[in-house]
NUDOTOR-397114 format. One record per residue (C-alpha): x, y, z. Coordinates in steps of 0.001 Angstrom, whole numbers, padded with zeros to 6 digits, always signed. Last residue first. Example, Ala and Ser with C-alpha at 12.3 -4.5 7.8 and 13.67 -1.06 7.14 Angstrom:
+013670-001060+007140+012300-004500+007800
END
This chain:
+019020+019109+009682+015909+020816+010990+012747+019339+009464+011457+018139+012774+012627+020192+015761+009409+022200+015930+007553+018993+016653+004928+017435+014412+001991+016214+016460+002271+012867+018219+000472+009693+017201+002878+008320+014556+005899+009113+016736+004827+006537+019309+001783+004554+018174+001244+002305+021180+002618+004584+023895+000725+007584+022502-002471+005520+022284-002072+004422+025916-001362+008016+027035-004598+009091+025345-006458+006290+027163-004900+007402+030488-006035+010991+030139-004302+014346+030431-005015+016759+027580-008753+016162+027553-010785+013217+026303-012527+014354+023090-010324+017303+022110-007140+015560+023248-008252+012448+021325-008764+014388+018097-005464+016228+018423-003667+012935+019126-005197+011365+016023-004394+014434+013918-000720+014514+014899+000662+013278+011601-002113+013057+008990-004961+010651+009752-006427+008595+006899-009672+006610+007225-010696+003285+005824-012125+000991+003194-015683+002341+003370-016115+002889-000374-015908+006691-000180-012509+006315+001545-012172+008922+004271-009711+011802+004702-009581+013795+007951-010398+017440+008729-010116+018704+012307-011713+022175+012369-014526+021532+014801-012957+023243+017792-013826+021074+019567-014014+017694+017905-016436+015603+015866-014196+014885+012871-014854+016777+009638-014565+014691+006480-012593+015178+003262-013374+012442+000736-010621+010204-000586-010349+009665-004325-010620+005998-005202-007385+003961-005413-009008+000886-003802-006833+000195-000760-004501+003169-000211-007306+005566-001054-006084+008509-003167-005735+012091-001969-007736+014966-003319-006865+018068-005283-009231+021003-004827-012743+020991-003460-015000+018065-002618-017533+019571-000253-017361+018136+003260-018614+014868+004708-019413+015013+008409-017945+012180+010484-020140+010706+013208-020387+007112+011948-016578+006950+011771-016318+007697+015487-018057+004465+016462-015824+003830+019476-016322+007343+020897-019313+006587+023164-017471+003487+024369-014909+005431+026405-011273+005036+025248-009586+002154+027044-006610+001873+024685-007642-001612+023497-011201-000484+022705-010037+002677+020912-007570+000657+018836-010315-001782+017827-012649+001092+016870-009916+002646+014736-009276-000723+013113-012951-001207+012142-012441-000270+008457-008748+000114+007684-006945+002849+009615-004193+004577+007634-001701+006578+009691+000432+009596+008741+004048+009780+009880+005171+011792+006787+008176+009580+006006+007634+006355+007965+004054+006167+006667+001815+004016+008803-000493+001093+008089-002227-000195+011165-002551-003775+012297-004552-004481+015450-003863-007957+016824-002552-006698+020181-000212-004175+018544+000936-004061+014945+002500-001230+012917+002668-002165+009241+004768+000022+006970+003399+002202+004179+005158+002432+000830+005741+005969-000526+003018+007995-002281+003726+011152-000221+000174+011924+000924-002040+008889+000258+000810+006617+001453+001119+003530-000719+000000+000000+000000
END
C-alpha cells in the first residue's frame, strides 16, 4: 500500500492484533475499516467514541484529493467531531478506511478526552511518533 500523501510504501504497525499502516516519512496513519474502533477499545477510550466513523461530516469536494490506499478511489474530506470543529480527515468513499495526517489522532483524542487521560497516554505509547503532532525540531538538519 502507498501513502495517500507522499506515495511511498506504508509500513505495518501491529499491537494486540490491530494492524495499522503508517508512513515512515510523513508519519500519517491509515486505519482500515474497524481498526480505529479496535484501537479505541484496546486503549480504554470510552465506548461513546468507538463508532467515530459514523459521526464524520462529509465536506464539499474541493481542490486536489488524496487517493485511497486500498481501492485507489479519491478520498473524501470529512470533519471529525471535535472542539474546535476544524479537524479534517480523509475517508474512503467505499468504506475501506480513514487517513490521519501526523498529529491528527492525538489532536482528536485531546479534544474528546482532555489533555491528560490514560487512554490518550495508551495511544501515545502504542503509536509513538505516529500519534504525536509534528515537533518544531522536525525538518531541521
